[in-house]
C-alpha positions as CSV (number, residue, x, y, z in Angstrom):
1,M,0.0,0.0,0.0
2,G,1.2,3.5,-0.6
3,A,-0.1,7.0,-1.4
4,S,0.5,10.0,-3.6
5,G,-0.5,13.6,-3.6
6,S,0.8,17.2,-3.9
7,T,1.6,20.0,-1.6
8,V,3.1,23.5,-1.6
9,V,6.6,24.5,-0.4
10,D,6.8,28.1,0.5
11,F,10.1,30.1,0.4
12,G,8.4,33.1,2.0
13,A,7.8,36.6,0.9
14,F,10.3,38.4,-1.4
15,P,13.3,38.3,-1.1
16,G,12.7,34.8,0.2
17,A,15.2,32.1,1.2
18,S,17.6,29.6,-0.3
19,D,15.8,26.6,1.2
20,A,12.4,25.6,2.5
21,S,10.5,22.5,3.7
22,V,7.0,21.2,4.3
23,T,5.8,18.3,6.4
24,V,3.3,15.8,4.9
25,T,1.2,14.2,7.6
26,G,-1.8,11.9,7.7
27,Q,0.1,9.0,6.2
28,T,-0.9,6.3,8.7
29,G,0.4,3.4,6.6
30,I,3.9,4.8,6.0
31,L,6.8,2.7,7.5
32,L,10.4,3.7,8.3
33,G,11.5,1.5,5.4
34,S,9.0,3.1,2.9
35,L,10.4,4.7,-0.2
36,V,9.4,8.4,-0.7
37,E,9.9,10.5,-3.8
38,A,9.1,14.1,-4.5
39,W,9.4,16.4,-7.5
40,M,8.4,19.8,-8.8
41,F,4.8,19.7,-10.0
42,P,4.3,22.1,-12.9
43,A,1.0,23.8,-12.0
44,A,0.6,27.5,-11.4
45,T,0.5,28.9,-7.9
46,A,-0.5,32.4,-6.8
47,D,3.2,33.3,-7.1
48,H,4.6,31.4,-10.1
49,T,3.4,30.1,-13.4
50,A,3.6,26.4,-14.5
51,D,6.4,27.3,-16.8
52,E,8.5,28.8,-13.9
53,H,8.1,25.4,-12.2
54,L,9.8,23.8,-15.2
55,V,12.9,26.0,-15.3
56,E,13.6,27.1,-11.8
57,T,16.7,25.7,-10.1
58,I,15.0,24.0,-7.2
59,R,16.2,20.6,-5.9
60,I,13.5,18.5,-4.2
61,I,14.3,15.8,-1.6
62,A,11.9,13.7,0.5
63,G,13.0,12.2,3.8
64,N,12.7,12.2,7.5
65,I,10.0,9.5,7.6
66,V,8.0,9.2,10.8
67,A,6.3,5.8,10.8
68,G,2.5,6.0,10.9
69,T,2.6,9.8,10.4
70,G,4.4,11.2,7.3
71,F,7.6,12.7,6.0
72,T,9.3,16.0,5.2
73,I,9.9,17.5,1.7
74,Y,13.0,19.7,1.5
75,A,13.5,22.2,-1.3
76,L,16.7,24.1,-2.0
77,N,18.0,26.5,-4.6
78,T,20.8,25.0,-6.6
79,S,21.7,28.1,-8.6
80,Q,25.3,29.1,-8.5
81,L,24.7,32.7,-9.4
82,N,25.8,35.3,-6.9
83,E,25.2,39.0,-6.7
84,P,28.2,40.9,-8.1
85,L,30.7,42.4,-5.6
86,I,30.7,46.2,-5.7
87,Q,33.1,48.8,-4.5
88,I,31.8,51.2,-1.9
89,D,34.4,53.9,-2.6
90,R,37.7,54.2,-4.5
91,S,39.8,53.3,-1.5
92,S,38.1,50.0,-0.7
93,T,38.1,46.6,-2.4
94,P,34.9,45.2,-3.7
95,S,33.1,43.8,-0.7
96,V,29.3,44.3,-1.0
97,G,27.3,41.6,-2.6
98,G,28.1,38.0,-3.2
99,Q,24.9,36.7,-1.7
100,G,23.5,33.7,-3.5
101,T,20.2,33.8,-5.3
102,L,17.1,33.6,-3.2
103,L,13.8,32.2,-4.2
104,Y,10.4,33.5,-3.0
105,G,6.8,32.4,-2.9
106,K,4.9,29.1,-3.2
107,W,5.9,26.2,-5.5
108,N,3.9,23.0,-6.2
109,V,5.5,19.7,-5.3
110,G,4.2,16.2,-6.1
111,W,5.0,13.2,-3.9
112,V,4.5,9.4,-3.7
113,W,5.5,6.7,-1.2
114,N,5.2,2.9,-1.1
């Protein structure tokens, strides 16, 4: 026996975060040895189009199974882009910037376990 469904992972309001998670509960038949999979589900949310779900650099991982209860879905940005470093004044070296790309808003995720 297994189950499947979808949920939403929320990176928060702009500017967002580099990672987020959501807990799926109500899975009374899940066991510690169950296999769980999760993936981006390309359907529009209030924040993003279905097409954005197809091209965004989000890695989805399912884990942390709690027998008889559920599991956790983790989402993280895998983009290697960083803000450019800028120079504050002529006497300083570039030091402002360098923060990795953040994601914001809600994204659809599909899941299945058996």
